[in-house]
C-alpha angles and dihedrals in degrees: 000000000000091000090052092055093049093051094046105110099171113140094028091117093053093053092047091049091052091050092049092048091052092050091048092049090050091051092047090051093050091047091051093049092046091050091050090051092049091050090048090051092052091047091049092049091049095045092048094047094047093046094048095044091049091047092048093048091052097041110059126108111239091195093059101064112164126219092244091062098261134118127224114249120225099230099201092052092049091052095047095046092046090056091046096050094042092055090050094050103041136012126238095012116157122204103219098177142010118186124185109201109241097214101029100059094189098054129093132176119202126190119198137175138189132187116234122200115230124205110198098030085061088080088064093048097262107112097156134038125195116228118198133197134186120194128183117200130179133184117231140157 
């Protein structure tokens, strides 16, 4: 009788099926979260680029035209307009760095970041991911 119970493999398929379903759900959740993070990265890149380009185009001094064909940027205006446009295009964006190139007076590099809430990764203790973007913009003729 004991040998009969050991060799009884009924229900094996059900256990295997449940395990496969759990693995497939985990993969689907990770794919969805990864897709959301990729979309957020593209949105952050676009929002940063649009904000910086708009700020640069509206913040140069026409009276200070350089011999090499560039204009001098008014740094304080670029910074203020970048913040303004970023907040209009995307919520909760932080500007972590703004660098005005010392020798190229018409070039600015802006670094931004945003925290994105994840849904499935929350199970593993990671409920937020930080997405970063760095955009370099220069004004030319």
